[in-house]
Every structure is written in structure tokens, then in C-alpha cells.
C-alpha positions, 0 to 999 in steps of 0.5 A: 492506457499507455502508462510509461511506468507504475511504481508503488510504494507502501508508507513506511513503518507506521506507529500502528504497526510498530504497537502491533508488532511489540504486542505479537500475540497479546491482545491489543487496543490500539486507539488512533484511528487510521487518518491520525496514525503517522510513522515512527523514526524507523518509517521516516529512514525508510521514507528518506532512503525511499527519497534516495532510490528515486534521486539515484534514477535516470531523470528519463526513468523517475516518477513524473507526477504523484498519487496519494492516499490521504492517510498521513502516514502515506502523504508523510512517506512522500513528504520526507522521501521527496525532501531527501530526494531533493528535487522540484515538488511534483504534481500530487493528487490525494485519491480516497481510492488509495486509501487502505483496506477498511476494518470496520468493527475489526479498526483499532484490534489485532487478531488477538483481540479479535479472536476474543471479541468477534470469535463468530466473525473470525470462523466467517473469516476463516470460512470465506478466505482473507480476499472476500471477507467483509467484516462489519462495516467494512471490506474486502480485498475484492472491494478494493480491487474495484475501486482500484479499477476505477483509479486506473481508469484515471492514469494515462501515459505518465510516469507514476509514483503511488504511496499507499498501503499493503492492500493496495499494492496487493490490489495493484498486482491484481489489477494491472495483471488483469487477472479474473476476480475468480483468481483473487486469492492468489495474489494473497501468496504476495503477502506481506507487502513489506514497508517502504517497498518498491513494487514497478511496472512498465508498459511499452505500448498499453502492456504491463510488465512487472519489473520487481514487486516488494523490493526492499533494497535500498532500505539496506543498501549505503 
């Protein structure tokens, strides 16, 4: 594999992110499904800031193509960023392998509600660890890593922008580093991946170097 660059971006603040934040420690059932959730006004502003960051990059270093999660909040982040960037449309591939970690039975519930509704599953989660635990009908972070390894096989020799989710960015850090899966728990030290954050890896000959991770300086500059 010969890649010039991978830039991985988490989507801007979503309606679900805001609802969970506002609920705090109160139990919350959030009805919209993963595929329905789009951006808040703040999320739209964050996406525009991402576009301005891309516009400030030298043409020889900027992304050449885009891979995007199929979820609306990621697609909208890229649409707004591209408009703010002001370039001609780039080739975009929407890929199911870049979807967020599937929560299964935990979907629609915040942690406080999970504690009330699924106490036995929560105990299993705490025992197994967040990287290995798979909620009923859902995925573990290890499952996300499996599909990301498969995804990486399709990238070759280009400067790539990936617009996706926190679990995807964490999973990519593990996959790109070539770490053994026995060490997957270590990647959780770099959580949370922030909304509209940018993580960059560069390669000069097949080996990737992490340039920056979870960077949000572009959201406060200018």
C-alpha cells in the first residue's frame, strides 16, 4: 500500500450528541435512528470550519478524494465542508464499512438509561471492557476494527479524506499503527474523539507517521 495521506474527521456535532449532552446523568431515550440524525447549528459551523482548514492547505497536500460514512451527519459534514472549501466536487465514495459502531439493544439509550434498563449487560460491559464488549445485536470496537482492516485494502497511493465517526477514527488509529488486537484496549486512552476533529497520517513509502490526532485548533482559530 502506498498512500500519501489519510485525514480522518469525525462529523460535526449532531442532534443526538446535543440531546445526550443536555440529558447529562438523566436517563434518555432518543428516538431517531442512527441513519436519521443530522447536524446542529454548531455542527454545521464546525463543518464549515473544516472546509476553511482544507482551503488553507497547499494544493499538493490537500485531499484528492473522499470516503464517507453512509450516515447523514457525516454526509452533511462533508457537504458543508466542501462548500466552504470552494473546490470543484471531489470523487466521493460512501462506504458502509465507515458507519458508526452499532449499538444494538443500547441504541436510543444514554448510559443512565442503559443502567436502568440493562443492568446485567452493563455489568458485562464493565467486566469485558469497552473495546471487547458487544451489546446484544450490536458491535464491539474489535468488530469495527475488522471492517476497517478490510476498508484499508481499498486505499492505494492517494491523499484521502475520511469523514466518519469517533469509533472509526479510534479504530483507524489502531489499524494504521499495526498494533496487535491484544492491545486494542490501549486505543481507548485517546478517547473521546471530538466533533469535527482532524487526525492525519502521512506516508513516504508504505510506513505511516501520525502527524496529529484529534486536533480541533481549526474550530477556534480565525
